[in-house]
Backbone as CSV, one residue per row, in Angstrom:
resi,resn,N_x,N_y,N_z,CA_x,CA_y,CA_z,C_x,C_y,C_z
1,MET,-15.010,-2.290,0.497,-15.181,-1.035,-0.205,-14.003,-0.131,0.166
2,THR,-13.436,0.525,-0.814,-12.312,1.417,-0.570,-12.795,2.813,-0.195
3,ALA,-11.998,3.493,0.594,-12.301,4.869,0.980,-11.770,5.862,-0.044
4,VAL,-11.056,5.364,-1.052,-10.375,6.207,-2.032,-11.245,6.381,-3.276
5,ARG,-11.382,7.625,-3.738,-12.053,7.918,-5.017,-11.072,8.700,-5.873
6,LEU,-10.746,8.171,-7.039,-9.834,8.839,-7.958,-10.609,9.861,-8.773
7,VAL,-10.005,11.035,-8.978,-10.675,12.158,-9.631,-10.016,12.427,-10.977
8,ARG,-10.825,12.468,-12.009,-10.354,12.837,-13.345,-10.868,14.230,-13.670
9,SER,-10.034,15.010,-14.318,-10.398,16.374,-14.655,-11.127,16.417,-15.982
10,ARG,-12.156,17.229,-16.057,-12.865,17.406,-17.326,-12.217,18.509,-18.166
11,THR,-11.288,19.276,-17.585,-10.675,20.380,-18.318,-9.210,20.122,-18.663
12,LEU,-8.559,19.168,-18.006,-7.182,18.816,-18.345,-7.199,17.657,-19.335
13,THR,-6.089,17.392,-19.963,-6.034,16.342,-20.984,-6.434,14.983,-20.430
14,GLU,-7.091,14.198,-21.272,-7.458,12.832,-20.939,-6.346,11.865,-21.314
15,HIS,-5.295,12.343,-21.950,-4.241,11.497,-22.496,-3.111,11.259,-21.508
16,VAL,-3.455,10.944,-20.266,-2.488,10.549,-19.247,-3.001,9.277,-18.598
17,ASP,-2.092,8.459,-18.088,-2.532,7.192,-17.499,-2.515,7.233,-15.973
18,TYR,-3.054,8.312,-15.429,-3.214,8.456,-13.986,-4.310,9.464,-13.715
19,ALA,-4.909,9.364,-12.546,-5.900,10.348,-12.114,-5.163,11.614,-11.687
20,TYR,-5.822,12.732,-11.783,-5.199,13.993,-11.390,-5.251,14.239,-9.891
21,ALA,-6.201,13.625,-9.203,-6.338,13.828,-7.765,-7.042,12.618,-7.176
22,ALA,-7.075,12.571,-5.852,-7.801,11.519,-5.147,-8.442,12.134,-3.920
23,THR,-9.614,11.615,-3.565,-10.271,12.046,-2.339,-10.518,10.819,-1.475
24,VAL,-10.695,11.059,-0.190,-11.003,9.986,0.744,-12.148,10.433,1.640
25,THR,-12.988,9.476,2.032,-14.131,9.808,2.873,-14.315,8.743,3.943
26,GLY,-15.060,9.114,4.966,-15.407,8.176,6.025,-14.395,8.161,7.146
27,PRO,-14.619,7.319,8.153,-13.618,7.151,9.210,-12.405,6.449,8.592
28,LEU,-11.277,7.094,8.646,-10.120,6.653,7.862,-8.887,6.392,8.694
29,ARG,-8.000,5.635,8.081,-6.669,5.383,8.633,-5.680,5.613,7.503
30,ALA,-4.704,6.477,7.722,-3.706,6.789,6.695,-2.452,5.943,6.903
31,VAL,-1.827,5.586,5.787,-0.582,4.822,5.801,0.416,5.561,4.924
32,TRP,1.540,5.943,5.493,2.633,6.536,4.735,3.744,5.511,4.684
33,THR,4.236,5.222,3.483,5.323,4.253,3.382,6.657,4.973,3.236
34,ALA,7.687,4.306,3.695,9.035,4.724,3.323,9.192,4.391,1.848
35,GLY,10.197,4.926,1.225,10.437,4.564,-0.164,10.750,3.078,-0.262
36,ALA,9.971,2.354,-1.082,10.251,0.941,-1.315,11.467,0.850,-2.228
37,CYS,12.402,-0.007,-1.859,13.672,-0.113,-2.573,13.813,-1.498,-3.196
38,PRO,14.722,-1.654,-4.152,14.909,-2.941,-4.820,15.856,-3.853,-4.046
39,LEU,15.495,-4.139,-2.794,16.357,-4.948,-1.934,15.747,-6.328,-1.733
40,ASP,16.612,-7.341,-1.703,16.137,-8.688,-1.411,16.103,-8.913,0.101
41,GLU,15.791,-10.137,0.509,15.642,-10.458,1.931,16.932,-10.267,2.717
42,LYS,18.078,-10.301,2.045,19.372,-10.123,2.708,19.849,-8.674,2.665
43,GLY,19.042,-7.777,2.062,19.402,-6.369,1.989,20.270,-6.008,0.811
44,ALA,20.420,-6.913,-0.147,21.235,-6.647,-1.332,20.354,-6.048,-2.438
45,THR,20.912,-5.122,-3.195,20.213,-4.540,-4.340,20.113,-5.586,-5.439
46,VAL,18.897,-5.776,-5.975,18.679,-6.757,-7.043,18.710,-6.058,-8.404
47,ALA,18.827,-6.841,-9.447,18.730,-6.359,-10.832,19.623,-5.143,-11.086
48,VAL,20.878,-5.239,-10.695,21.821,-4.138,-10.873,21.888,-3.736,-12.345
49,GLY,21.700,-2.444,-12.612,21.753,-1.913,-13.962,20.461,-2.052,-14.760
50,ASP,19.421,-2.639,-14.163,18.169,-2.931,-14.871,17.018,-2.162,-14.217
51,VAL,16.627,-1.046,-14.822,15.575,-0.197,-14.257,14.272,-0.974,-14.089
52,ALA,13.836,-1.669,-15.130,12.571,-2.404,-15.054,12.641,-3.523,-14.021
53,GLY,13.751,-4.233,-13.963,13.921,-5.303,-12.974,13.868,-4.776,-11.551
54,GLN,14.497,-3.632,-11.325,14.439,-3.038,-10.000,13.033,-2.545,-9.677
55,ALA,12.358,-1.955,-10.662,10.996,-1.468,-10.433,10.077,-2.629,-10.057
56,GLU,10.278,-3.772,-10.668,9.481,-4.961,-10.343,9.656,-5.332,-8.870
57,ARG,10.880,-5.389,-8.394,11.128,-5.740,-6.988,10.586,-4.651,-6.063
58,VAL,10.763,-3.399,-6.449,10.249,-2.281,-5.654,8.746,-2.419,-5.449
59,MET,8.013,-2.717,-6.499,6.559,-2.817,-6.374,6.148,-4.020,-5.539
60,ARG,6.864,-5.124,-5.637,6.577,-6.273,-4.768,6.849,-5.903,-3.311
61,ASN,7.944,-5.180,-3.068,8.265,-4.764,-1.701,7.258,-3.744,-1.183
62,LEU,6.788,-2.841,-2.050,5.780,-1.862,-1.643,4.485,-2.566,-1.257
63,ARG,4.065,-3.522,-2.060,2.841,-4.272,-1.749,2.973,-4.988,-0.402
64,THR,4.139,-5.552,-0.123,4.363,-6.231,1.161,4.290,-5.255,2.319
65,ALA,4.935,-4.096,2.171,4.901,-3.085,3.239,3.474,-2.614,3.489
66,LEU,2.719,-2.391,2.427,1.324,-1.984,2.588,0.511,-3.078,3.274
67,ALA,0.698,-4.323,2.859,-0.039,-5.434,3.471,0.272,-5.530,4.961
68,ASP,1.536,-5.348,5.320,1.919,-5.386,6.734,1.245,-4.269,7.529
69,ALA,0.871,-3.193,6.842,0.179,-2.072,7.486,-1.343,-2.164,7.309
70,GLY,-1.834,-3.267,6.743,-3.267,-3.445,6.572,-3.845,-2.735,5.365
71,ALA,-3.041,-2.540,4.327,-3.491,-1.835,3.123,-3.044,-2.606,1.884
72,ASP,-3.471,-2.130,0.716,-3.089,-2.737,-0.552,-2.873,-1.623,-1.573
73,LEU,-2.412,-1.993,-2.752,-2.167,-0.998,-3.794,-3.421,-0.206,-4.131
74,THR,-4.593,-0.814,-4.045,-5.836,-0.112,-4.374,-6.229,0.918,-3.314
75,ASP,-5.527,0.956,-2.194,-5.772,1.960,-1.155,-4.875,3.185,-1.331
76,ILE,-3.972,3.141,-2.293,-3.028,4.244,-2.502,-3.761,5.469,-3.035
77,VAL,-3.439,6.637,-2.450,-3.979,7.901,-2.944,-2.913,8.718,-3.671
78,LYS,-1.616,8.372,-3.508,-0.541,9.134,-4.163,0.746,8.339,-4.104
79,THR,1.469,8.293,-5.210,2.812,7.718,-5.217,3.810,8.738,-5.732
80,THR,5.051,8.536,-5.366,6.164,9.257,-5.960,7.172,8.206,-6.408
81,VAL,7.544,8.258,-7.675,8.460,7.296,-8.275,9.763,8.022,-8.582
82,TYR,10.846,7.527,-8.005,12.176,8.119,-8.208,13.002,7.170,-9.070
83,VAL,13.667,7.717,-10.089,14.540,6.929,-10.947,15.871,7.663,-11.046
84,ALA,16.940,6.980,-10.680,18.270,7.587,-10.705,18.809,7.546,-12.130
85,SER,18.327,8.491,-12.936,18.745,8.576,-14.328,18.270,9.898,-14.912
86,PRO,19.068,10.489,-15.812,18.605,11.670,-16.533,17.876,11.304,-17.829
87,ARG,17.782,10.001,-18.136,17.227,9.546,-19.409,15.730,9.284,-19.279
88,GLN,14.949,9.959,-20.103,13.502,9.794,-20.058,13.094,8.342,-20.290
89,GLU,13.798,7.620,-21.150,13.424,6.229,-21.403,13.559,5.359,-20.155
90,ASP,14.491,5.697,-19.258,14.599,4.967,-17.991,13.411,5.274,-17.087
91,LEU,12.997,6.540,-17.056,11.822,6.904,-16.268,10.591,6.171,-16.793
92,VAL,10.442,6.124,-18.105,9.296,5.443,-18.712,9.339,3.946,-18.403
93,ALA,10.511,3.337,-18.446,10.636,1.897,-18.141,10.167,1.606,-16.716
94,ALA,10.572,2.444,-15.772,10.129,2.256,-14.387,8.633,2.494,-14.275
95,TRP,8.141,3.552,-14.912,6.725,3.894,-14.853,5.849,2.758,-15.392
96,GLU,6.271,2.131,-16.484,5.479,1.045,-17.066,5.315,-0.114,-16.086
97,VAL,6.347,-0.411,-15.319,6.248,-1.478,-14.317,5.317,-1.057,-13.184
98,VAL,5.474,0.176,-12.712,4.598,0.675,-11.649,3.148,0.598,-12.101
99,ARG,2.850,1.089,-13.299,1.474,1.084,-13.813,0.938,-0.339,-13.947
100,SER,1.785,-1.280,-14.361,1.301,-2.652,-14.509,0.888,-3.227,-13.156
101,HIS,1.565,-2.880,-12.110,1.195,-3.344,-10.772,-0.057,-2.644,-10.251
102,MET,-0.235,-1.399,-10.614,-1.383,-0.637,-10.127,-2.671,-1.022,-10.847
103,GLY,-2.566,-1.627,-12.026,-3.752,-2.043,-12.762,-4.658,-0.858,-13.055
104,GLY,-5.956,-1.039,-12.840,-6.917,0.019,-13.102,-6.933,1.112,-12.052
105,HIS,-6.197,0.922,-10.962,-6.148,1.929,-9.898,-5.024,2.924,-10.229
106,ASP,-5.336,3.887,-11.075,-4.332,4.822,-11.584,-4.239,6.069,-10.704
107,ALA,-3.831,5.861,-9.462,-3.737,6.940,-8.478,-2.792,8.047,-8.959
108,PRO,-2.996,9.275,-8.482,-2.069,10.355,-8.821,-0.638,9.957,-8.467
109,SER,0.290,10.372,-9.295,1.690,10.013,-9.082,2.603,11.094,-9.631
110,THR,3.776,11.159,-9.051,4.830,12.023,-9.562,6.000,11.135,-9.949
111,LEU,6.553,11.343,-11.136,7.683,10.573,-11.653,8.868,11.517,-11.792
112,LEU,9.960,11.177,-11.100,11.126,12.068,-11.059,12.412,11.355,-11.445
113,GLY,13.251,12.026,-12.218,14.619,11.593,-12.426,15.487,12.298,-11.394
114,VAL,16.301,11.538,-10.679,17.137,12.103,-9.620,18.587,11.712,-9.856
115,ALA,19.496,12.402,-9.179,20.921,12.151,-9.373,21.367,10.831,-8.758
116,ALA,20.850,10.491,-7.601,21.269,9.267,-6.918,20.216,8.864,-5.901
117,LEU,20.225,7.582,-5.541,19.367,7.066,-4.480,20.252,6.436,-3.413
118,GLY,19.676,6.040,-2.305,20.432,5.732,-1.098,21.259,4.467,-1.047
119,TYR,20.904,3.425,-1.792,21.640,2.168,-1.710,22.574,2.014,-2.900
120,ASP,23.653,1.246,-2.702,24.576,0.959,-3.797,23.804,0.366,-4.969
121,ASP,24.055,0.863,-6.159,23.481,0.357,-7.407,21.968,0.522,-7.513
122,GLN,21.355,1.311,-6.628,19.907,1.511,-6.656,19.524,2.490,-7.757
123,LEU,18.521,2.103,-8.563,18.032,2.946,-9.647,16.584,3.394,-9.456
124,VAL,15.794,2.666,-8.644,14.358,2.940,-8.528,13.928,2.919,-7.069
125,GLU,13.004,3.807,-6.733,12.386,3.835,-5.406,10.969,4.389,-5.569
126,VAL,10.020,3.833,-4.827,8.630,4.297,-4.882,8.110,4.457,-3.459
127,GLU,7.579,5.645,-3.169,6.915,5.846,-1.883,5.439,6.089,-2.153
128,ALA,4.619,5.809,-1.138,3.175,5.908,-1.334,2.488,6.402,-0.073
129,VAL,1.317,6.984,-0.297,0.382,7.302,0.777,-0.887,6.521,0.459
130,ALA,-1.374,5.782,1.436,-2.592,4.990,1.266,-3.576,5.360,2.364
131,VAL,-4.848,5.140,2.090,-5.899,5.408,3.065,-6.848,4.221,3.062
132,THR,-7.155,3.731,4.245,-8.109,2.634,4.378,-9.202,3.052,5.351
133,ALA,-10.275,2.305,5.344,-11.305,2.523,6.349,-10.699,2.213,7.708
134,ALA,-11.021,3.013,8.694,-10.491,2.795,10.034,-11.033,1.484,10.577
135,PRO,-10.180,0.700,11.238,-10.682,-0.543,11.816,-11.691,-0.243,12.917
136,ARG,-12.690,-1.068,13.015,-13.691,-0.892,14.064,-13.095,-1.273,15.409
137,THR,-13.417,-0.486,16.391,-12.943,-0.823,17.738,-13.922,-1.814,18.350
138,PRO,-13.399,-2.793,19.051,-14.286,-3.801,19.628,-15.214,-3.177,20.678
139,GLU,-16.407,-3.719,20.738,-17.379,-3.274,21.743,-16.875,-3.716,23.118
140,PRO,-17.061,-2.870,24.159,-16.611,-3.290,25.510,-17.452,-4.401,26.082
């Protein structure tokens, strides 16, 4: 069972593909990720010039980072998606890949066009906050 509950507003538009807020309950453990980048195992940027291709690798890397921290995409309470482009169609291309990975878990998110990102040829980065149930401490 997840500790995350996605909140939809009854007064804001229903025509968005994300929840407006998220709440968490119970004994919890928070996970903050660094921005997931489109880097392969050797540290090279993949899919140079391809926003959707980079977003695909970013989401695979984000899922791996979350798994290493004991979480999954369904534990996310908030994402921020950065796209190094002033073109709305590039932002939408990245967003479509992010949404496809998130499935029905449409956590609140912010999508931003930025001037540049940290690695050579990098176009996409996604950071997340996730919350899981706190692990039980063993009985003495």
